[in-house]
N, C-alpha and C positions, 0 to 999 in steps of 0.2 A: 504493501500500501505508500509506503514511504517512498517507493523508487517512482513510481506510476503519478503522486503527486508534485513531485518534484519534476518529472518529464513533461507534466498537463501548465505548470507554471512558466516550468522554461520556453517553451513553445509558445503559448500565449503570451510571453511579455516580448518575444522574439518579431511576431507576428505583427502583433500590435506598435513595435517600432517602427515596421518595416510601412506598416498602413498608414502611422503616423506622419512619414516622410513623404511619403508618395500619396497623401490625402486622398484614401480610398473610401472615409468615410469620414461624418465629421468629428471634428479632432475630442468632444466632450465624450460622443459616443465609443472611441478609442479607448478612452481613461475610464470607462465608467464599466466595460468588456472584462478589460485588464485587471478593473477592481473587484470586481465579482468574483472572478474566477481565484486570484489572490486570495483574497480573503474568505471565499469559499471555503479554498482548499485547508485553511487553517482551522475552521467550523469542526471539517471532517476529519482531518488529525488528531483533532483532541480526541475525539472518541479511539479511533484506529490505531494510536500510537502510545507508545508508552511514555507517561507525564514525563521523568527527565531526560529522558532523549531526547522528547521534542522540547524541553524548556531549552537545551544545550543549543541543538539546532537552530532555533529562534533568537537566542542570544548571537551566534555568531552571524545570521543574515542580518541584523540589526545592524551590529556593526559595521557590515560588508556593505548596505545598504547607504548608513551615515557617510560612509567615504566617496562610493558613487553621486549618489545627490549632491555633496557638497563639493564635487569635483565636475558637476553638469554632466556626466556621462547620461544619465538619463532624462526618458522626457520631461518635460515641463507642464505645469500648468497652463489653463487655457489663456491666462495673464502673460505669460511669457516667466512667470518667477519660475525658480527651482521648486522643483514637487515634492515638498519634507510631506505631503500627504500620506506617503509609501514609507516615511519613517515611522511616522507616527501609530500608523495602525499597528504595526509586528510589537513596538515599544508596550500599547495596550492590550496585547496576547499576554505577551512578557509577563508584565504586571501581574494579570490575572492567574498565570500559570504558579507565579513566584508569591502571591498573597495564599495558595490553595485552597481555592474556589472550588468550587465542584463543577466537574469534570464537563456533567451536562447543561452547566449552568455557562458555564466559558464558551462552550459550541454552540449555545442558542446565543449568546450575545453576539460572537463573531457572525453567524447566519445573519444577524436582526445590522450588524454593520456591512455585510456583505447585497443583502436584498433591498432592507429599508432607506436605507440611505439610496441605494442606484435608485431606485423607485421616486425618491424623492425629487432628485436630478428630474427624469424623465417625465412624472408631472409636473416639474416647473418650466421644463424647456418646452415643453408643448400645450401646455393649460394656460397658463401665469398671465394675466393682461398685464399686471402689475409687481412690484417688487420692493423688498425693505430692506434696511441693512443693519443690522446690532449689534456687530464687532468690524464690519468690512466687507466680507463675500456678500454680494447680493441673495435673498432667499425669498419666498414668496408663498400666500397660504397655500395653492394649492400644491407646491410641494410638500408642506406640514400635511396636507389631508392624505395626500399619496404613502408620505412615511404613514401615518396614523393606521391606517387601513391596508398597509402590508405588513404590519406589525401585528394588526391581530390575525389576519388572517395566517402569518407564520407560526404562532404562537398555537392557532388553530389544529394547524399542520400536525407542529412539534409536542402534540398534547401527552403525549405517550411518556417521554422522556424528559421535562419538566415540570416543574411544582404548580399543582393543579389549585387552579385562581378563579373568581366568577368574574362575571363577565365586567361588574363595575372595575375590579381590579385591575382587570387586563386592558381597559381601556385607559384608568389612570396613569398606568406605568409607561404606556402607547405615550399619550401626552406629554409625560415628564419627560420621555426622553427624546421626543421628538422637540419639546423648546432644546433640551441639551446640544440637538445637531441645530437648530439655528442660530444657539447662540458661537459654534465654532466655527472659527476663518481658518484659510491659511492653512486648512487641513486638520484642525486640531480634532474637528469631527468625529475624524478618526479614531480619538483618543475617549471625548466623551460621550459616544454612543454606546461603545461596548462598555464602559467601568459604569455608567448611568444603570445601564442595563442589568447588568449581573450584581452591582448595588441592592437594586429596589427587591429585583428575585430572591436573593439571599436573604434578605431580611424579611420577608414572606417564609422563607424555610426557618433561619435561626432560631428566630423569634417571634412566631406571626404575628402580623399586624393588621386590621380591622381594615378593609376597602372603603367602608364610610368614612373613618378615620384619613385617611388617603383622599381622598373625593372631595372632606373636607376643606385641607391641607391648598387643593387645588384651588376650590371655592375663592377661602378666602387672599388667595396668593391672585387672583384674578379681581378681587375686588381692592387689595391694596394696590396691584398695578393701574386701577382706575381713577384713584383719587386724583383733584387738579395738583395737590400739592407735592403730590409724591413725580408726578409728570413735567413738574417745575425741576423736580432736583435729583432725577434720574434719567439719565436716556433710556432708549426703548432696551439697548442690552443690558442696562445696570440694572431696570426691572427685574429681566427674564435672568438676569444673574443672582438678584438676590432674592428672589421666588425661590431659584433652585436648591441655594445655601440654605433658605429656608425648612424646604425638605430633607435637605441633606443630614441638619442638623438635629429637627422632629425625627425622623425615624430613624437615625443614631444613635440618637439617645432616648429613644423609646419615648422622648416627654417631649412637650412643648414646653414644659419652663424656660430650658434653655433659648430658648428662642428670646427672651427678656435680653439678655446681654447687647444681644446685635441691635433691639430696639432702643436700647438708651445709648449705647455707642452711635448708631445712625440718628435719633431724633434730636441728640443733645449738641451733636455736630454741625446738624443743620439749624437749630435755634442758634447756634453760638456765631453760625456764620453773618447768620441776617444780625443779630445783635451787634454782634462787628464786624462791619465789614470791610475788607482788607483795602488797603491803600499804599498798594505798592506794586511794580512792575518787573518787579526780581524774578516773582515764584517761578513754578512750572508751567506752561500753557495751560493745564488745565484749571489751573486753580480759577473758583469762581462758574466753574462752569458743573453742570449736572455730571454727576457722577457715573462712568462708562462704568462697562462689565469687569474690565483691565480694574480700575480704583475698587472695586464690590469683590471681586477674588482677592486684589492684593489683599488685603483690611480682614479677610474672612476666610481663605481657604484653609489657613492653618488649623483654625477656630474647626471647621466644619473636618477636618483630620482628625482631632482628637475628641470631636465628638460622638465620630465611626468607632474607632479604634482604640480610643485610652482608655474604655473604661475596664477597672481592674475585680476580683472576684472578693466579695465580701468578707474581708477576712480582720483578725487583731488589731495588723499596723495598718490597715486600710481604716480601720475604727477611729486609732490614734490622730490619722492625720490623713484625711480625704485628698488623696495626690489628684486625681482629676479632674476632680472643681475647680479646687487652686488654681488646676493650672490652664483651667477654662476662664475664670474667671482675669489670670494675668493677662492672658492673651489680650481679651477686649479691653482691659486696661491700660496695654503696652498701647493699642492701637486709639483709645480714645484719649489717652495724655498727648500721643504726637500731633489728633488732629488739634485738641483744644490748643495744643501749644501754638501752631504754625497758625493758626486762625489770629489767636492776641495777640501775637507775636507779632505778626502784619499790620495790625488796626492799630497798636499803640505805637508802632516805627521808632522806639526806644535803640538804644547802641547797642548794634547785634555785630558778635564776632562769632569768626569760625573757631569749632569746638577744636579743631586739632593743631591749628596751626596757633589761634588769638590773634589772628588777624583783623579789625574792622571789616563788615563786608555791608552791601544794602540788605536793609529786612527785606526777607522774606526768603532771601539765598537759602538752598540746600545746605546744610552742615550750619546755618549757624544761630550763633543763641542769643537769648537776651533774658532780662531779669523779670521780663514781665510774661515772657513764652514759656518761663520755664516754671516762674508759679503757676501760669494756668495747667501746665502740665499735669504738676502733682496735683490740683485742685481737680482735673479732668478724671485719673486716675482716683481719685476718692470719690468721685459722685458717683461711677461705676458701681465701687465696690458698694457706698451708700443703699444705692438703690438695689442691687442684688448679693447681699451678704447672706440672705435668708436660703440660699438656695446652698449654701455649704450645711453638709449635716453634719451632726458633732460639733457646731460652729463656737471655735474661739477666737478670741479678741484678736489673737496673736496674727492670726490668718488673713484677718482685714489688712496689720499692718505689712506683712509680708506681703499682698498683692500691689496694696500701695506702692511700697518699695518698688518692686519688681516691673510694676505698670510707666513709673518716673525713671528706673533704670533703663528701660526698654525706650524708652522717649529720646531720652541720651544718646543712646548706640544707634538709633535711626540718626540722629543728627552727626554720628559722627563715620558711618559710613558714607552717607551724603556727603560727607566733606572729603573723605577718601575717595569714592568710587564715581561721585553722581557728574557726569558732563556739565561742565560751566563754561559759557561764551565771555569771549570779553568783546564789548560794541567798540569798534574800534574810533566811531564816531562821538561818541558819550565817554568813553572810556570807562563805562561800568559793568559789573558781572551781573549775568543772569542765565537763571537755568534752561531759558529758553533760547535755540538759533535766532539770529536775525538775519537781514540782508548782511550786516557791516560785522555779522558775529562772527568771535574764530575760538575755534577750541581750546582752552588754556588749561586746563583740569579735566580728569577724571575720565571714562571711556563714554563716546557717543550714544553708546549702545544702552545705556545705564540710566534708568528714567528714577523719578519720583515712586513711580506703584513697585519697580523692584527693590529701590532702597527699602519703600514700606515693608515688603515680603521679605527680606532677607531680615531684619532688622526684628520682625515678631517670629519669624523663624528661628535663627540664630538668639534670640533671647528667652523663646521657650526653652530651649533644649538644653544650653546653660544653665537656666533657671532650673529645669526639673533634673538636673545633674545635682545642682547644690542642696537641692530638698530632699534629696538622699540622707545627706550629711546632718 
């Protein structure tokens, strides 16, 4: 079976490469044929090949694909960009294999990517009159409907090998996964689709959840998306990303209580931004703009990961120190402290200094700190703890102090990383530093690809990792 699958994928790749160069068919059709065959082969291989052997093969294939795509030797996407999508789907496949997800769920998840993603593309290309953009790539309502319908049909056909769900549950999962596909651009839907499918199906298997509860989450998510204030504060992609993050947290933690820190972070950040509007042009170009999907995931993805994977067994040590809850609140305390610090620091425009070099910089520049901003960050962490401390089991006051401290230190870590890594541009006309490139701007510090969103993500990830280690002692 292994040899047969390899031969099929290899021959399909060769034929598609030749067909693309000779224009036998429209380019998007050729790419989707290769997509269906390659990803479908992964689904079949999951059921037919030893898991450890398959993991080793996928690891090697992933490395080779990265090299080939980076060198430009594989066919590009429709816009002429490097086709990184062919790298993302084996990466998602490898993640599912390594995380010990049930084999049948892995196979079905890859089949969803093969069939439903292609169905969305075909429906969008042939039926859509209008398109929309959530994160960059064009999507369509016709494509979304095609994805949902094909998911339901595929589930019905695969019924004997995957968890039995009622029709409501299947429809809910189909809608959520279709949303995950819609928010994926530059091939990232090749990760979001199989991962979200496996996560939701796995949730029904390990600790069964109610289809009605999942439906309520979707309904409340839709109501949240339709609020006028939310539509002004988040882009379309930001709204979908926020709802998906809420679903992940609620399903992963088996509770809606852990949505509260997310609401406190977002609500307080929105309120602070309106009470203390920024008065600077040195900050990132996204500042004072509606939050997009990248910003939502930068601040919330680590929280979502911990809400899903980091719950320990109830034992004596956990009773004495509930680590997971402290970690979760620490993550949101870091995000809240950083946002409050940035908003209030830019409003008051006090003398601001680069945290690493201790040189005076324009207010709002990444890596800069001021007295007002620093105190605001401390207040932000304390505010989140004050709203959410009751979520901690076996509460002790020292937990609150520890979380506030972690949030404050996370804010400083964000400034340190921003000073060290984030791109800074010097405008030759005004001789001012800015995080945003301009016509006269020259990169003088950091890396052009390091944005404020990446700094926020890294600060939270590194911060909670270090703090988690320190909590063991």
